[in-house]
C-alpha positions in Angstrom: 0.0 -25.7 -23.1 -4.0 -25.1 -23.6 -5.4 -22.5 -22.1 -7.9 -23.0 -19.5 -11.6 -21.7 -20.9 -13.0 -18.4 -19.7 -14.3 -19.0 -16.4 -17.1 -16.4 -16.2 -18.8 -17.2 -19.6 -17.3 -20.2 -21.5 -16.1 -19.3 -25.8 -16.2 -15.5 -24.5 -11.9 -15.5 -25.6 -10.6 -15.5 -28.7 -7.8 -18.0 -28.0 -6.5 -17.9 -31.3 -5.3 -14.1 -31.0 -4.1 -14.1 -27.2 -0.1 -14.1 -26.7 -0.1 -17.0 -24.0 3.6 -16.8 -23.9 4.3 -12.7 -24.5 7.8 -12.1 -26.3 7.7 -8.4 -25.3 5.3 -5.5 -24.2 3.6 -4.9 -27.6 2.5 -8.6 -26.8 1.2 -8.1 -23.4 -0.4 -4.4 -24.2 -2.2 -6.7 -27.2 -3.6 -8.8 -24.3 -4.7 -6.4 -22.3 -6.6 -5.2 -25.1 -8.2 -8.6 -25.5 -9.0 -8.5 -21.8 -10.4 -5.2 -22.3 -12.8 -5.9 -25.4 -14.2 -9.2 -24.0 -15.0 -7.4 -20.8 -17.3 -5.0 -22.4 -19.0 -7.7 -24.6 -19.9 -9.3 -20.9 -21.2 -5.7 -20.8 -18.6 -4.9 -17.7 -18.0 -1.2 -17.2 -14.8 -0.7 -18.2 -14.5 2.9 -18.0 -10.7 4.7 -18.9 -9.3 1.0 -18.9 -7.6 0.1 -21.5 -4.4 -2.8 -22.5 -2.0 -0.2 -21.5 -3.6 0.0 -18.0 -2.9 -3.9 -17.5 0.4 -4.2 -18.8 1.7 -1.0 -16.4 0.4 -3.5 -13.3 -2.5 -0.2 -12.6 -3.5 -1.9 -9.3 -6.8 0.2 -9.3 -7.7 -0.5 -12.9 -6.8 -4.0 -12.3 -8.9 -4.5 -9.3 -12.0 -2.9 -11.0 -11.7 -5.1 -13.7 -11.7 -7.9 -10.9 -14.6 -6.4 -9.3 -17.0 -6.2 -12.6 -15.9 -9.6 -13.6 -17.1 -11.2 -9.7 -20.4 -8.8 -9.9 -21.5 -10.5 -13.4 -21.0 -14.1 -12.1 -22.7 -13.1 -9.1 -25.3 -11.7 -11.1 -25.1 -14.9 -13.6 -25.6 -17.0 -10.3 -28.6 -15.1 -8.4 -30.4 -15.7 -12.1 -29.7 -19.2 -12.1 -31.1 -19.3 -8.7 -35.0 -18.1 -9.7 -34.9 -20.2 -12.7 -37.0 -17.2 -14.7 -34.0 -14.8 -15.8 -34.2 -12.5 -13.1 -32.2 -11.8 -10.0 -33.4 -13.1 -6.6 -34.1 -10.1 -4.2 -32.3 -9.4 -0.6 -35.5 -10.5 1.1 -35.7 -14.0 -0.6 -31.8 -14.2 0.0 -32.8 -13.5 3.4 -36.2 -15.9 3.5 -34.1 -19.3 2.6 -31.2 -18.4 4.7 -33.4 -17.9 7.9 -35.8 -21.2 7.0 -32.9 -23.6 6.5 -31.5 -22.4 9.5 -34.6 -22.3 11.6 -35.1 -26.1 10.2 -31.9 -27.3 11.2 -32.0 -29.5 14.6 -28.8 -28.3 16.4 -29.0 -24.6 15.2 -29.0 -22.1 18.3 -28.9 -18.5 16.0 -32.4 -16.4 15.7 -33.5 -15.3 12.1 -31.6 -12.2 10.6 -33.5 -9.7 10.1 -31.0 -8.4 7.0 -27.9 -8.5 5.6 -26.4 -6.4 8.1 -27.5 -8.1 10.4 -24.8 -8.0 13.7 -25.5 -11.2 14.7 -23.6 -12.2 11.8 -20.9 -11.4 13.2 -20.0 -14.4 15.6 -20.2 -16.7 12.7 -22.4 -19.2 14.0 -25.5 -18.3 11.8 -22.9 -18.7 8.4 -21.8 -21.8 10.1 -25.6 -23.5 10.8 -26.5 -22.3 7.4 -23.6 -24.2 5.5 -24.8 -27.2 8.1 -28.4 -27.0 6.9 -27.3 -27.3 3.7 -24.5 -29.5 3.4 -25.7 -32.0 5.9 -22.9 -33.7 8.5 -20.3 -31.7 7.6 -19.3 -29.3 10.8 -16.9 -30.8 13.5 -19.2 -28.7 16.1 -15.7 -29.0 19.0 -14.6 -26.4 16.6 -17.5 -24.0 16.5 -17.2 -21.4 19.4 -20.4 -19.2 20.7 -17.9 -16.3 18.9 -18.1 -14.2 22.0 -14.4 -12.6 21.6 -12.9 -11.4 18.3 -10.2 -14.3 18.1 -13.4 -16.6 18.3 -15.2 -14.6 16.0 -12.4 -14.7 13.7 -12.2 -18.3 13.9 -16.1 -19.0 13.7 -16.0 -17.3 10.2 -12.5 -18.9 8.8 -14.6 -22.2 9.5 -17.4 -21.5 8.3 -15.7 -20.6 4.6 -14.2 -23.9 4.9 -17.2 -25.5 5.4 -19.2 -24.0 2.4 -16.1 -24.6 -0.1 -16.4 -28.1 1.2 -20.2 -28.3 0.3 -19.1 -27.0 -3.4 -20.4 -23.2 -2.4 -19.0 -20.5 -4.6 -17.4 -17.9 -1.9 -15.6 -15.0 -2.8 -15.5 -13.7 0.9 -12.7 -13.8 3.5 -13.3 -14.2 7.5 -13.0 -10.6 8.1 -16.4 -10.0 5.5 -18.4 -11.9 8.0 -16.7 -10.5 11.2 -17.3 -6.9 10.1 -20.9 -7.7 8.8 -20.1 -6.9 5.3 -23.9 -7.0 3.5 -22.9 -7.2 0.3 -19.8 -10.3 0.9 -22.4 -12.2 3.1 -25.0 -11.6 0.5 -22.5 -13.3 -2.0 -22.2 -16.4 0.6 -25.6 -17.0 1.4 -26.3 -17.0 -2.5 -23.5 -19.4 -3.1 -25.1 -21.8 -0.6 -28.5 -21.4 -2.1 -26.9 -21.9 -5.3 -24.8 -25.2 -4.0 -28.1 -27.0 -2.7 -29.9 -26.4 -6.1 -26.8 -27.8 -7.3 -26.9 -30.8 -4.8 -25.1 -29.7 -2.0 -22.8 -32.5 -0.5 -19.5 -33.5 1.7 -16.5 -33.3 -0.2 -18.7 -31.9 -3.4 -15.6 -29.4 -5.5 -16.9 -26.3 -6.7 -17.2 -25.2 -10.1 -14.8 -23.7 -11.7 -15.0 -20.2 -11.4 -14.9 -21.2 -7.3 -12.0 -22.8 -8.2 -10.7 -19.9 -9.8 -12.0 -17.6 -7.2 -9.7 -15.2 -4.7 -11.0 -12.9 -1.9 -12.1 -9.5 -2.8 -9.3 -6.7 -2.5 -10.5 -4.9 1.4 -10.8 -1.5 -0.7 -13.3 -3.3 -3.1 -15.1 -4.0 0.2 -17.9 -1.8 0.8 
């Protein structure tokens, strides 16, 4: 079978050197070494990580590699938003999000002061931002005021579902929204901004990176 193309930077993996069906530990370690080599070419910070660590299933170091890959993709995404090769600053993201929500007719949320604004915990702001970007994508009967822990969790799950529906590349989990993790909220907002620039619409499939994205491990959400 043909290997899937590289997710973060197409063309960066020398597939002819990769053992797609490793027959022994040597092959597995060799694949791990290729992973580290490619990661360093992508300028990932892979300190004291080798192919053996990946072959041995060292969870801590493998998670470090995954976090670096996600960080690299996010930096690239933020640069794309601005269009001049420089990353968008947090105040610009906040201003964009507040403007979108303020211009949404059904919005009830007040402007957020930062990505650590505790009002984000209800999930409503995130849902309203999704609706402002994607149009008629929200079933408002499913949205709650977020007064209880259960309601906040339901809103957060629904916000992620809507974001993916309009094609946003979201890496965060419902807990990231409920617990107001600034770094993960930044990813959520940036993903929606990019989705809008790419022509967000109901049912539009996320890019290949979004399809491959998995929730960030709890230990890395700081």
